[in-house]
C-alpha positions as CSV (number, residue, x, y, z in Angstrom):
1,X,127.9,36.3,183.0
2,X,124.4,34.6,184.5
3,X,122.2,33.4,181.6
4,X,119.0,32.5,184.2
5,X,115.1,32.9,184.5
6,X,114.3,35.2,186.1
7,X,111.4,37.6,187.4
8,X,111.3,41.2,188.1
9,X,111.6,42.6,191.3
10,X,108.1,44.4,192.9
11,X,108.4,47.9,193.7
12,X,109.5,47.7,197.3
13,X,106.5,49.4,199.0
14,X,104.5,46.6,197.4
15,X,107.1,44.0,198.7
16,X,106.3,45.4,202.2
17,X,102.8,45.3,201.8
18,X,103.0,41.4,201.0
19,X,106.1,41.2,203.9
20,X,103.0,42.0,207.0
21,X,100.4,39.2,205.1
22,X,103.1,36.4,205.2
23,X,104.0,37.7,208.5
24,X,100.7,37.7,209.8
25,X,100.1,34.2,207.9
26,X,102.9,32.6,209.9
27,X,101.9,34.3,213.2
28,X,98.0,33.1,212.6
29,X,100.2,29.6,211.8
30,X,102.1,30.0,215.1
31,X,99.1,30.5,217.7
32,X,96.6,27.3,215.9
33,X,100.1,25.0,216.5
34,X,100.9,26.4,220.1
35,X,96.8,25.7,220.6
36,X,97.3,22.1,219.6
37,X,100.7,22.1,221.5
38,X,99.1,23.3,224.7
39,X,96.2,20.7,224.2
40,X,98.2,17.9,224.4
41,X,97.1,17.1,220.4
42,X,100.7,17.6,219.1
43,X,103.8,16.9,219.0
44,X,104.0,13.1,218.2
45,X,106.1,11.2,219.4
46,X,107.6,8.3,217.9
47,X,109.3,5.2,219.9
48,X,112.8,6.3,218.8
49,X,114.9,9.6,218.9
50,X,114.1,12.8,215.8
51,X,116.6,14.9,215.6
52,X,115.1,17.8,213.0
53,X,117.3,19.5,210.8
54,X,115.9,22.8,209.6
55,X,116.1,26.9,208.8
56,X,113.9,29.9,209.2
57,X,115.2,31.2,205.7
58,X,114.5,30.2,201.9
59,X,117.5,29.5,200.1
60,X,120.6,26.8,200.4
61,X,122.0,26.5,203.7
62,X,122.9,23.3,203.6
63,X,120.5,21.0,205.1
64,X,120.3,17.9,203.2
65,X,124.5,18.1,203.0
66,X,124.0,18.1,207.1
67,X,121.7,15.7,207.0
68,X,124.2,13.2,204.7
69,X,126.7,14.1,207.4
70,X,125.2,13.3,210.5
71,X,123.9,9.8,209.1
72,X,127.1,8.7,208.4
73,X,128.4,10.1,211.5
74,X,125.6,7.8,213.0
75,X,126.3,5.2,211.0
76,X,130.0,5.1,211.6
77,X,129.0,4.9,215.4
78,X,126.6,1.8,214.3
79,X,123.6,3.0,214.1
80,X,120.8,2.9,211.4
81,X,119.6,6.2,210.9
82,X,116.4,6.6,208.8
83,X,115.2,9.8,206.9
84,X,111.7,11.9,207.1
85,X,110.7,14.6,204.1
86,X,107.8,16.2,203.3
87,X,108.6,15.6,199.7
88,X,108.4,19.2,198.0
89,X,108.2,19.0,194.2
90,X,108.2,15.3,194.7
91,X,107.8,13.5,191.0
92,X,107.4,9.7,190.8
93,X,111.0,9.2,191.8
94,X,110.9,11.5,195.2
95,X,112.1,14.9,194.6
96,X,115.5,16.4,194.2
97,X,116.8,15.2,197.3
98,X,115.2,12.4,197.9
99,X,117.6,11.4,194.9
100,X,120.4,12.8,196.2
101,X,120.1,11.2,199.7
102,X,119.2,7.9,197.9
103,X,123.0,8.5,196.2
104,X,124.6,8.8,199.2
105,X,123.1,7.1,201.3
106,X,121.8,3.7,199.5
107,X,121.2,1.7,203.2
108,X,119.4,4.3,204.9
109,X,115.6,4.0,204.0
110,X,113.9,7.1,203.2
111,X,110.3,8.3,203.5
112,X,108.7,11.1,201.9
113,X,104.9,12.5,202.7
114,X,103.2,15.6,204.0
115,X,102.4,13.2,206.9
116,X,105.9,13.4,209.0
117,X,104.3,10.9,211.5
118,X,103.0,8.7,209.4
119,X,105.9,8.5,207.3
120,X,108.1,8.1,210.7
121,X,105.9,5.1,211.6
122,X,105.8,3.5,208.0
123,X,109.7,4.0,208.3
124,X,109.8,1.6,211.6
125,X,107.3,-0.8,210.6
126,X,109.6,-1.8,207.3
127,X,112.9,-1.2,209.0
128,X,112.3,-1.6,212.5
129,X,116.2,-1.6,213.1
130,X,116.3,1.8,212.5
131,X,117.3,3.5,215.9
132,X,117.8,7.8,214.8
133,X,115.4,9.7,212.5
134,X,117.1,12.7,211.2
135,X,113.9,14.9,210.0
136,X,114.7,17.2,206.8
137,X,113.2,20.6,206.5
138,X,111.1,20.2,209.4
139,X,111.8,23.7,212.0
140,X,108.3,24.7,211.1
141,X,106.5,21.3,211.4
142,X,105.6,20.9,215.0
143,X,103.4,17.8,214.7
144,X,106.1,15.7,215.3
145,X,108.2,15.7,218.2
146,X,111.6,16.0,218.1
147,X,114.3,15.4,220.6
148,X,116.7,18.4,219.6
149,X,115.6,20.8,216.8
150,X,118.8,21.7,215.0
151,X,118.7,25.2,213.2
152,X,121.1,26.1,210.2
153,X,122.1,29.5,210.0
154,X,123.9,30.8,206.9
155,X,126.9,32.6,208.7
156,X,126.7,35.3,205.9
157,X,123.2,36.5,206.5
158,X,121.7,34.4,209.2
159,X,118.6,36.4,209.0
160,X,117.9,36.6,205.4
161,X,118.0,40.2,205.3
162,X,115.9,40.6,208.0
163,X,112.5,40.7,206.6
164,X,110.1,38.0,205.9
165,X,109.2,37.0,202.5
166,X,108.4,38.2,200.0
167,X,110.5,41.5,201.2
168,X,113.0,39.2,202.7
169,X,114.5,35.5,202.4
170,X,112.6,34.5,206.5
171,X,110.2,31.8,206.6
172,X,109.1,33.0,209.6
173,X,110.4,36.2,212.0
174,X,113.5,35.8,213.9
175,X,112.3,35.2,217.3
176,X,111.8,31.6,216.0
177,X,114.8,31.2,216.7
178,X,114.1,30.6,220.8
179,X,112.5,26.8,219.1
180,X,115.9,25.6,218.2
181,X,117.7,23.2,220.7
182,X,121.1,23.8,218.6
183,X,122.2,26.1,215.9
184,X,124.7,25.8,213.3
185,X,126.0,28.2,211.8
186,X,126.8,26.9,207.8
187,X,129.1,27.9,205.1
188,X,131.3,29.9,207.5
189,X,134.1,29.5,204.7
190,X,132.6,32.2,203.2
191,X,133.0,35.0,205.9
192,X,135.8,37.0,208.1
193,X,136.9,35.6,211.4
194,X,135.6,38.4,213.5
195,X,132.3,38.6,211.5
196,X,131.4,34.9,212.6
197,X,132.8,36.3,216.2
198,X,130.3,38.7,216.1
199,X,127.1,36.0,215.1
200,X,128.4,33.9,217.2
201,X,128.1,36.3,220.0
202,X,124.6,37.8,218.9
203,X,123.1,34.4,219.4
204,X,125.2,33.0,222.9
205,X,123.6,37.0,224.2
206,X,120.3,36.8,223.0
207,X,119.6,33.0,223.8
208,X,122.5,31.7,226.1
209,X,121.0,28.4,226.7
210,X,121.5,27.3,222.5
211,X,125.0,25.5,222.0
212,X,126.3,27.2,218.6
213,X,128.8,25.2,216.0
214,X,130.3,26.2,213.4
215,X,130.3,24.6,210.0
216,X,132.5,25.0,206.5
217,X,132.1,23.6,202.9
218,X,135.0,22.6,201.0
219,X,134.9,20.9,197.7
220,X,136.3,17.0,197.8
221,X,137.6,17.1,193.7
222,X,135.7,17.2,190.6
223,X,134.3,13.6,189.0
224,X,132.7,13.3,185.8
225,X,129.3,13.0,185.3
226,X,129.9,9.0,185.5
227,X,131.4,8.8,189.2
228,X,135.1,9.1,188.0
229,X,137.2,11.3,189.6
230,X,139.2,13.9,187.7
231,X,142.7,14.1,188.8
232,X,144.3,17.7,188.3
233,X,141.6,19.2,186.7
234,X,142.4,22.3,184.3
235,X,141.6,25.3,185.7
236,X,140.6,26.6,182.4
237,X,137.2,28.3,181.7
238,X,134.5,26.7,182.9
239,X,130.5,26.7,183.0
240,X,128.9,26.5,185.9
241,X,125.3,25.6,186.0
242,X,123.0,24.8,188.7
243,X,119.3,24.8,190.1
244,X,119.5,25.2,193.9
245,X,118.9,28.0,196.5
246,X,122.0,29.3,197.0
247,X,123.7,29.3,193.4
248,X,126.2,32.3,194.7
249,X,127.5,29.4,197.1
250,X,128.3,27.3,194.5
251,X,130.0,29.9,192.5
252,X,131.9,30.7,195.5
253,X,132.9,26.9,196.3
254,X,133.9,26.2,192.7
255,X,136.3,29.2,193.1
256,X,137.8,28.8,196.2
257,X,138.2,25.4,194.7
258,X,140.7,26.9,192.2
259,X,138.1,26.7,188.9
260,X,137.7,29.9,187.0
261,X,133.8,30.5,186.1
262,X,133.7,32.3,182.9
263,X,129.9,31.9,182.6
264,X,127.0,30.8,185.2
265,X,123.5,29.6,184.3
266,X,121.3,29.8,187.3
267,X,117.9,28.1,187.0
268,X,114.7,27.5,189.3
269,X,115.4,25.4,192.8
270,X,114.3,21.7,192.2
271,X,114.4,22.7,188.5
272,X,113.8,19.4,186.0
273,X,116.6,19.3,183.9
274,X,115.8,18.2,180.2
275,X,118.0,17.2,177.0
276,X,117.4,20.2,175.6
277,X,119.2,22.0,178.4
278,X,121.8,20.1,178.6
279,X,122.2,20.2,173.8
280,X,122.4,23.7,175.0
281,X,124.6,24.6,177.9
282,X,126.9,22.4,176.1
283,X,125.9,24.4,173.0
284,X,126.5,27.8,175.2
285,X,129.9,26.5,176.3
286,X,131.3,25.5,173.0
287,X,131.0,28.9,171.6
288,X,132.4,30.3,174.4
289,X,135.7,28.0,174.2
290,X,134.7,27.0,177.8
291,X,136.6,23.8,179.6
292,X,133.5,22.0,180.0
293,X,130.3,22.4,182.6
294,X,129.9,21.7,186.0
295,X,127.6,21.1,188.4
296,X,126.5,19.9,192.2
297,X,126.0,16.7,193.0
298,X,122.1,17.6,193.7
299,X,121.7,18.9,190.1
300,X,123.8,15.9,189.1
301,X,121.4,12.8,189.9
302,X,118.9,14.7,187.5
303,X,121.4,15.2,184.7
304,X,122.4,11.6,185.2
305,X,118.9,10.2,184.3
306,X,118.7,11.8,180.7
307,X,119.8,10.2,177.4
308,X,122.2,12.5,176.1
309,X,124.8,12.4,172.9
310,X,128.2,11.1,174.1
311,X,130.2,14.7,173.2
312,X,127.4,16.0,175.4
313,X,127.6,13.6,178.3
314,X,131.3,14.0,178.3
315,X,131.5,17.3,179.2
316,X,129.7,17.2,182.1
317,X,131.2,17.6,185.4
318,X,130.3,17.3,188.9
319,X,132.0,19.5,191.9
320,X,132.0,17.1,195.0
321,X,131.8,18.7,198.4
322,X,132.3,18.1,202.3
323,X,131.2,19.3,205.5
324,X,133.5,20.1,208.5
325,X,131.1,19.4,210.6
326,X,131.2,19.0,214.6
327,X,128.7,15.8,214.3
328,X,130.2,14.1,217.3
329,X,128.9,17.4,219.0
330,X,125.4,17.3,217.9
331,X,124.8,14.0,218.5
332,X,126.5,13.6,222.0
333,X,123.4,13.6,223.8
334,X,122.6,10.6,221.4
335,X,125.8,8.7,221.8
336,X,125.3,4.9,221.4
337,X,126.5,2.7,224.7
């Protein structure tokens, strides 16, 4: 059962008309960007290498976990990464991604600003040791020069149904793939091997100069909201709740980990949880005799900040994940001496 904020879909003919307007708007923006690039006004270059991590679809493709994995891999090489992002729906303490990145990478500087070039200069001014910048969700931001354009595609549906918003999930037409310097097929664990081979073959045939890699998401374990590891968690019947771009992927990971999802509550992406939300969820779980509540690490950073009754807080758990990311391949051209 899914208890969620929902919007009734519009009739397909209306969506088709709106999709044409969206596509037209994207084409106009591309032309404007192209003129600035041809004139030499763009892109603006920072004095350290930049890797952009982005996608061409809405919904989760794993951008933030990929940024975390790349930053950790660079740190393991002795490097000092920094992170830039726009700060979509950002509050005084940053948005969901900012807080998740801060929790996962406490020593990595992160600046959020819509002007990524200005943000990069500010980051380097305050952290001159930074020798690699990761641009989170930067595929459509062409003002800032990047040494590598890493394009993330959900392997199960790389082109978001084949249509631009709102008919499909494409942020821009599929020919944008040609701007990529490396294609990473995420969510590979959700696909059959023959399907993965077909998707990889499509990209290699149509974009032979762009390397293609695969990445799978795996659950690392269950933790309490306060970060304590839960050994041998009860399979039970769990209430899963999330406010992310790909809630179905979260459920898939939970079930593959072995937890039974009795109820699922999906909020809009970037939803700001309240203590009332948590009380209602706990009440629903109690009435349904659920083992407990479980959420993503991205949601947990917001829930932890809430003042909750002990009996509610102790019922909330967090699913940890890890990426089987080919970081060495992606960072090959940036290896430190």
